[in-house]
Legacy VTK file of the C-alpha trace (Angstrom):
# vtk DataFile Version 3.0
C-alpha trace
ASCII
DATASET POLYDATA
POINTS 231 float
74.053 83.389 128.994
76.995 84.119 126.699
80.391 82.682 125.861
82.912 81.941 123.136
83.469 78.995 120.816
84.913 75.988 122.711
84.476 77.724 126.070
83.119 75.321 128.700
79.933 76.782 130.217
78.186 75.318 133.262
74.444 75.178 133.988
72.492 74.003 137.042
68.958 72.755 137.638
66.875 71.076 140.308
63.385 69.647 140.764
61.402 67.898 143.468
59.379 64.705 143.228
56.111 64.498 145.189
56.795 60.847 145.956
60.368 61.482 147.023
61.682 59.384 144.129
65.168 59.864 142.773
65.432 62.109 139.698
67.628 62.380 136.631
67.784 65.358 134.279
68.031 65.785 130.524
69.824 68.914 129.253
68.934 70.004 125.716
71.769 72.244 124.468
69.935 73.646 121.453
72.574 72.480 118.964
71.063 69.077 118.232
72.727 67.440 121.213
71.626 66.667 124.756
72.515 64.394 127.658
71.076 62.728 130.738
72.558 62.997 134.197
72.619 60.180 136.685
69.918 59.748 139.351
70.077 62.111 142.331
67.858 62.742 145.339
64.690 64.788 144.923
65.462 68.495 145.341
69.211 68.077 144.855
70.851 70.621 142.534
72.614 69.114 139.527
75.299 70.755 137.334
76.183 70.058 133.713
78.685 71.705 131.338
78.776 72.087 127.566
80.857 73.579 124.726
79.539 74.946 121.434
81.756 74.732 118.340
80.033 77.390 116.210
78.959 80.973 116.891
75.228 81.568 117.182
72.206 81.730 119.467
71.218 78.544 121.308
68.204 77.663 123.461
69.060 75.603 126.553
66.342 73.782 128.492
66.069 70.866 130.907
63.490 68.318 132.034
63.375 65.809 134.880
62.458 62.128 134.990
61.965 60.050 138.123
63.422 56.611 138.607
60.196 55.020 137.308
60.145 56.957 134.022
57.620 59.703 134.795
58.749 62.996 133.208
58.233 66.658 134.022
57.536 69.452 131.568
60.445 71.341 130.035
61.972 74.092 132.150
61.995 77.737 131.170
64.405 78.333 128.297
67.767 80.076 128.591
69.076 81.938 125.533
72.841 81.493 125.118
74.890 83.675 122.753
78.105 82.044 121.520
80.635 84.395 119.919
83.603 83.765 117.649
86.246 84.461 120.279
89.825 85.561 119.793
91.789 84.252 116.799
95.557 84.401 116.167
97.128 86.650 113.515
97.587 85.317 109.999
100.957 83.921 108.887
103.285 86.919 108.271
104.782 87.665 104.883
108.286 86.413 104.177
110.791 89.035 105.414
111.775 91.533 102.740
115.268 93.007 102.511
118.806 92.437 101.198
119.591 88.827 100.306
123.346 89.301 100.675
125.791 91.618 102.371
128.888 91.899 104.525
129.396 90.502 108.002
129.387 93.252 110.618
127.176 95.604 108.607
123.596 96.322 109.706
120.692 95.529 107.366
116.976 96.239 107.677
114.135 93.791 106.967
110.379 94.234 106.940
107.230 92.106 107.148
103.549 92.454 107.929
100.419 90.466 108.670
96.794 91.012 109.605
94.697 89.955 112.570
91.190 88.585 111.832
89.868 90.366 114.941
91.716 93.628 114.102
93.763 93.295 117.297
97.112 95.058 117.573
100.105 92.850 116.740
103.620 92.191 118.050
106.388 90.775 115.807
109.411 88.577 116.520
112.257 88.273 113.973
114.470 85.186 114.159
117.809 86.108 112.577
118.997 82.535 112.031
122.160 82.996 114.097
120.726 82.014 117.466
119.418 85.508 118.221
116.114 87.286 117.704
114.689 90.786 117.823
112.522 90.282 120.883
108.843 91.120 120.566
108.373 94.435 118.726
105.218 96.520 118.917
102.344 96.604 119.184
101.466 97.627 115.612
98.103 98.028 113.929
96.791 95.058 111.969
98.238 95.235 108.437
100.959 97.741 109.371
104.472 96.985 108.079
107.166 96.502 110.721
110.916 96.938 110.227
113.801 95.472 112.211
117.572 95.700 111.755
120.381 93.263 112.457
124.045 92.580 111.733
125.737 89.195 111.500
129.184 88.832 113.053
130.291 85.839 110.995
130.257 84.866 107.347
127.699 82.282 106.279
124.138 81.695 105.158
121.244 82.539 107.473
117.477 82.006 107.376
115.415 84.961 108.574
111.816 84.330 109.620
109.172 86.215 111.566
106.093 85.395 113.625
103.327 87.513 115.122
101.143 87.506 118.221
98.101 89.588 119.090
97.688 91.654 122.249
95.871 88.696 123.833
98.916 86.447 123.409
97.756 84.219 120.533
100.652 83.523 118.144
100.758 82.974 114.390
102.841 80.351 112.636
106.324 81.286 111.396
106.642 83.019 108.035
108.435 81.429 105.114
112.190 82.048 105.537
114.369 84.480 103.619
117.790 82.879 103.080
120.632 85.398 103.007
124.378 85.102 102.389
127.067 86.979 104.340
128.957 87.753 102.180
128.166 87.017 98.521
131.176 85.392 96.857
131.930 85.009 93.149
134.488 82.437 92.044
136.013 82.099 88.572
136.823 78.413 88.316
138.231 78.215 84.781
139.080 80.382 81.800
139.680 79.228 78.260
140.128 81.856 75.583
137.048 84.053 75.865
134.915 81.564 77.826
134.823 81.606 81.627
132.848 79.579 84.165
131.583 81.706 87.059
130.134 80.298 90.274
127.990 82.544 92.464
127.845 81.307 96.045
124.307 82.321 96.950
120.862 80.728 96.975
119.275 84.082 96.173
120.655 84.931 92.749
117.307 86.408 91.716
117.813 89.182 94.256
121.391 90.114 93.382
120.715 92.735 90.729
123.757 94.031 88.840
127.069 92.223 89.335
130.240 94.039 88.217
133.520 92.273 87.390
136.956 93.103 86.047
138.292 90.539 83.598
142.043 90.189 83.011
143.880 88.190 80.377
146.391 85.650 81.632
149.846 87.085 82.406
148.619 90.635 81.813
148.140 93.327 84.414
145.838 95.519 82.390
142.214 94.761 82.977
139.533 94.787 80.373
137.128 97.607 81.296
134.564 96.744 83.949
131.546 94.928 82.525
128.120 94.770 84.157
126.100 91.551 84.121
122.453 91.357 85.105
121.579 88.147 86.931
118.054 87.020 85.983
LINES 1 232
231 0 1 2 3 4 5 6 7 8 9 10 11 12 13 14 15 16 17 18 19 20 21 22 23 24 25 26 27 28 29 30 31 32 33 34 35 36 37 38 39 40 41 42 43 44 45 46 47 48 49 50 51 52 53 54 55 56 57 58 59 60 61 62 63 64 65 66 67 68 69 70 71 72 73 74 75 76 77 78 79 80 81 82 83 84 85 86 87 88 89 90 91 92 93 94 95 96 97 98 99 100 101 102 103 104 105 106 107 108 109 110 111 112 113 114 115 116 117 118 119 120 121 122 123 124 125 126 127 128 129 130 131 132 133 134 135 136 137 138 139 140 141 142 143 144 145 146 147 148 149 150 151 152 153 154 155 156 157 158 159 160 161 162 163 164 165 166 167 168 169 170 171 172 173 174 175 176 177 178 179 180 181 182 183 184 185 186 187 188 189 190 191 192 193 194 195 196 197 198 199 200 201 202 203 204 205 206 207 208 209 210 211 212 213 214 215 216 217 218 219 220 221 222 223 224 225 226 227 228 229 230
């Protein structure tokens, strides 16, 4: 008498015919649909299954018809309650944390998501180097989770995270955070007071303050350190 969306529920019925005629049954599922069975012997129990695609209350009933078209009255009604059922967590936020660093040093990243059923959540961080954090948790829906990792080699890596609820339903992957290990700055040319500087990172908006020492050609003394804000 109850179930979840898309759950296959089975119902049975039987009737007898005074003339011993074969009988078929019509199941009315209460959602605007119904279906006939094939002919069976009088008194034989028949089974039929159905799925509902929306939550709600449905009235199920059945009637019989003999092989010559004579019909019975409707059976007693069965009230069926269909519930929403379990849903997966929402897509997690993009991981938050340093966008650049040094190989071999440990950095911490965070993310969070919510579960539409308020289930507890596990998180899995993919570090982009062929390793992952393993499932962490469980955490409350909406609670921020942190995980730490170090990269052994220089390069660019894409960090992403996914979630699953305590019933095992998984979210999609988050948008990736691309990081650089390490950040490199290259001065490719210098003419008088003009220099061309290349920053080897896709995440320049996250770099903050970059400090450099600028030297004149053939001179050892450096011009005092100058700070540049990357925007």
